[in-house]
N, C-alpha and C positions, 0 to 999 in steps of 0.2 A: 240358308241353314241357320238354325237356331245357334244364338251365340253362347249358349250354355244348355247342357242337357237338362238342368232342373227346369227351364221354361217348358220344355217338351213334357216332363213329367207333371209339372203343374197344370198344363192344360188339359192332360188326359184326366187328372183328378177333378178338374172344374166340369169337363164335359160329362164325366160318370156321375158327378153329384147332380148336375142339372137333369141329366136324363133320369135319374133316379127319382128326383123330386117334381119332374115336369116343368113345363115353361114356367116363367115368373108371371102369372097371370095378370097381376095388377098393372104391370109395366106394358101390356101388348097393345093397348088401345092407342097410344100415339104412335107407333111404329109397328107393324106388323113383321118387319124384317129383324127384329131386334127382340124375340121372346124372352132372352135370358137377361134382360136388361137391368135387373136387380143384381144379379150376380156380376154381370160386367161392370156394374158401376162400383161394386166392391172391389173387384180385381183393379179397376182404374186408380182407386183411393191407394192401395197398395203400391201400385207403378209410380204414382206421383210422389209418394212418401220416399221410395227408393230414389227417384229421379232428384229430388229435393237435397236427398243426403249424400248421395254417391255419384250418380250419373253426371248431373249437371256440374257439379263442382269438379270432376275429373275432366270433363269437357273445357270447362274455364281454364284449369291448370294446363291442360294440352295446348290451348290458344295461346296461353301466356308464355309458355316456355318455348314454343316453335312458332315463327313468323308465317306470314302467307306462303313465301317460296317454298319452305321445306313441308308444310302442309300439303300444297298441291302437288309435290313431286311424290309423297306417300300415298297420295289419294290416286294419282296416276297409277302407280305401282298397282296397288289394290285393285282398280278397275281392270287392269290388264291381265291380273290372274283371273279375274271373272269372265273374259271374253270366252274360253271354251265352253262355258255353260251358256252363255247368250248363243254362241254358235249352235250347240245341240239343240236348244229351243227353236231357233229358227228352222233347222231341218225338221224337228217333231211337227212344227206349224204349216211345214211346207212353204217356207219362205227361202228358196233356194239362192235367189239373188242376195238378199240380205245376209245368208249364210256365208256366201262368197265374200262379201264386203267384210265381214267380221274376220274371216280367216287371213284377208290381206291386213286388216288392222292389226291383228296379234301378230303376224309375221314382221311387219314393219316396225311396231312398237318394242317388240321383243328384241330386235336387233339394233335398228338404227335408233330406236328410242332407250337404248339402255336398260333392257329387261322392263321396260313400260315405264319408267319414271319420267319420260317426256312423251307427249302424244303426238309424234311426227305424223301419224296416218291422217290425221285431220286435215293438215296443211299440206302434206305432200300428195296425198291420193285422195282428199276430198271425201274421206269416209268417217263422218263423225261417229260417235259412241251411239249404240242402242241399247234400250232396256227391253230385255226378255227374261221372262221366268217361267217356271214350270206352271205356276197358277194361271198364267196367260195361256199357256199350252193346253191345260185342262179345259179352260173356258174354250178355246178354238174346237176341242173336241166335243162340246156340248154339256159339260158338266156345269151344273148349276152352282151358284154362290152358296146356298145354305145360310144359316143364321147368321148374324154380326155376332163376331166374337172380339172380346178384350182379352188379349193374351198376355199371360204374365210377363213382364220384360220387355216382350217385342211390342205390345200395343195392338192397334185395330186389325182385324183380320176376319176372315170367315174360314169354315172347315176347308173348302178347295183351296184357297190361298195358303193357309197354314201346311196342309200336305204339299203344296207345291214348294214352300219355302224349306222344307225338310228335304225334298227330293232334290232341290238345287244343289245341295251339298254332295251328292251322290253322283250328280251328272257332270262334275267337273272332274277330268281325269288327272289335273294337277294335285288335287287333294289326296289322291290314291297313293301318290308317292311320297308325300310329306308324312311326318311322323305325328302323332295326334297332339303333341304340344305345340307343333308350329301351326297346325290348323286353328286350335284353340287361339293361339296368339293373333293369328290373322284376323279371326272373328273378333276378337277383342278390339284391336286397334281400328278395324273397321267401323265396330260399334262406336267407339269413342269418337272417331272422325265424323261419323254421320251425326251423331249428337252435337258436335261443335258446330257443324253448319247450319243446325236448326236452333241454336240458343235463342236469337232474336224472335224468330218466327213463332216458338212456343211459348216464348214469354208473352208476346205480344197476343196470341190467342187467348192465353188463360186471364190475362188482364182484360181483355175486352168481351169476354163471353160471360153472360148472366147464367148459363148453364154450359159449364166447360165439356161435360161428357155429350151432351147433344150437339155441340157444334164440331166437336172433334170427329164424331161419328158421320156428320154431314160432309165436313171437309175431306176426311178420308174416302167416303165414299165418292165423291166428286172427282178426286185424283185418281183413284182406282179406275172408275169409268173412262178417264181419259186415256190411261194405260191401255185399258182393254178396246180402245176405240168405240165406246159404247154411249149412246145418248138415251137416257130414260126418258119415257113418254111423259112422266110427271116432272121432268126437270130440264126441259129443252135448252133453257138459258139459264144454268146454276151459277149462283153468285156466292163464292167462298165466303164474301163478307157478311152473308145473311146469318143470323144467330138463331137457331131453332128456339132457344131458351124465351125468346121475346114473344113467341106466339102462345 
């Protein structure tokens, strides 16, 4: 679920503007899956400015204030809250065995794991955490990706996966019973924790890229293909170290 309603509103404005103006024709020659590259690059510039001035400093302060042990406990708790969403998506994708494993994980971690602060299910039941989202569910139903999008604040996506990220927030019954400020707070902490985990990775990616936009698009596409269990015909052996800006 988007961590702020402004991200959703900003994306809608971006899409409406893009649809009204038509595809960014000069940018389509390099990548036909990215017809709005010019607009996407502008959104990325805004995202990077926000990250440099707000998100990364907050993530660094979060790391400095809390050591690895408390951060791991918080991350485990947040992951446990998301388990019902994973379970529902497994059911929607017809993964009944995986759904059963998630039910066991949630029950064990919510009880023996102290509301999820400890992941005892992996050790006791041998049921590691799964990653399932509604974007994957839509993909399993045959919904195509659509054009590549750089979403304000949230980063790389496409129309199907963005709709999926919004729907995920409504698929979790836990969020139905929490007040709005609790859901917003959970989303904010989750966003800070995720940014903290990727401080070095994003720093290295930016420093080592001739064209950060193109490389981020490539790395995200390969990562998402892996989550979908998809191998593209034109990238049977993708290398996330390849820099499209060098071509």
